[in-house]
C-alpha positions in Angstrom: 75.5 174.1 57.1 74.3 177.2 54.9 70.9 175.7 52.9 72.5 176.6 49.6 75.2 174.2 49.9 73.1 171.4 51.6 70.8 171.7 48.5 73.9 171.3 45.8 75.2 168.8 47.8 71.2 167.1 48.1 70.8 167.4 44.2 74.2 165.9 43.0 73.5 162.7 45.3 70.0 162.6 43.3 71.9 163.4 39.8 74.6 160.9 40.6 72.3 158.0 40.8 70.6 159.2 37.7 67.2 160.5 39.8 64.6 162.4 37.3 62.3 165.5 36.8 64.3 166.6 40.2 62.9 170.1 41.7 63.6 172.2 44.1 60.5 174.4 46.1 61.9 177.2 47.8 59.6 177.5 51.1 61.3 180.3 53.0 57.7 182.5 52.1 55.7 179.6 53.2 56.5 177.9 56.1 59.1 178.3 59.2 59.6 174.7 59.4 62.2 174.4 56.7 63.5 176.5 53.8 63.4 174.5 51.0 61.7 171.0 49.3 63.3 168.9 47.2 61.1 166.4 45.1 62.4 163.8 42.8 61.7 160.8 40.7 63.1 157.0 40.6 61.7 154.5 38.1 61.4 151.7 41.1 61.5 150.9 44.9 65.2 150.0 44.4 65.7 153.1 42.7 63.8 155.3 44.9 65.9 153.6 47.8 69.4 153.7 46.5 68.5 157.7 45.5 67.6 158.4 49.4 70.3 156.4 50.8 72.7 158.3 48.1 71.4 161.8 49.4 72.1 160.8 53.6 75.9 159.2 52.2 76.6 162.7 50.4 75.3 164.4 53.1 77.1 162.8 56.3 80.6 163.1 54.0 79.9 166.5 53.5 79.4 167.2 57.6 75.8 168.1 57.3 73.1 166.1 59.7 70.1 163.5 58.9 67.6 164.7 61.1 65.4 161.3 59.5 64.4 159.0 56.8 60.5 157.5 56.2 59.5 155.1 53.9 62.6 153.3 53.1 61.0 150.0 54.1 58.7 150.0 51.1 60.3 152.5 48.4 57.2 154.1 46.7 57.9 157.2 48.8 60.8 157.9 50.7 61.6 161.3 53.0 64.5 162.2 54.0 64.8 165.2 56.7 67.9 167.4 56.4 66.6 169.8 58.7 66.2 172.8 56.6 65.2 170.6 53.5 63.1 167.9 52.6 64.3 165.5 50.2 60.9 163.7 48.4 61.6 160.3 46.5 59.1 159.0 44.9 58.0 156.5 42.0 56.0 158.3 39.2 52.6 157.3 40.2 52.5 158.7 43.5 54.6 161.6 42.7 51.6 162.3 40.4 49.3 161.5 42.6 50.4 163.9 45.4 51.6 166.7 43.3 54.0 168.1 45.9 55.1 170.8 43.9 51.8 171.7 42.8 50.7 172.3 47.2 53.9 174.2 47.3 53.8 176.8 45.0 53.5 180.2 45.9 50.7 180.6 43.3 48.4 177.5 42.4 48.9 176.4 39.1 44.8 177.4 38.2 45.3 180.8 39.6 48.5 181.1 37.5 47.0 180.2 34.2 44.1 182.4 34.8 46.2 186.0 35.4 48.4 184.9 32.1 45.1 184.8 30.3 44.7 188.0 28.5 41.3 189.7 28.8 38.6 189.0 25.7 
């Protein structure tokens, strides 16, 4: 399945269950393991599990493959591996602590901020 189509399906599945702060990160220039990371927040372990299950179900309905799911037993951080896309669904405290968005950005926030500041 095309990565853009798979991305749309995964994001729509997260939006259907009211996932918050959904962010898609293009990792094609950073790693050959996968093309995208999708990060979303769920307010409770029950919602995190539901968000991950929604992604699994919608991808399978569309004929896509779910390679694996990790963390569904606790619901604090569930990873859904779709092959070319890895979906991370986390509770707010876990997402804040691990800060995957900054880790996977091509420019760290500190470097981007320093580059944007005019010379004095």
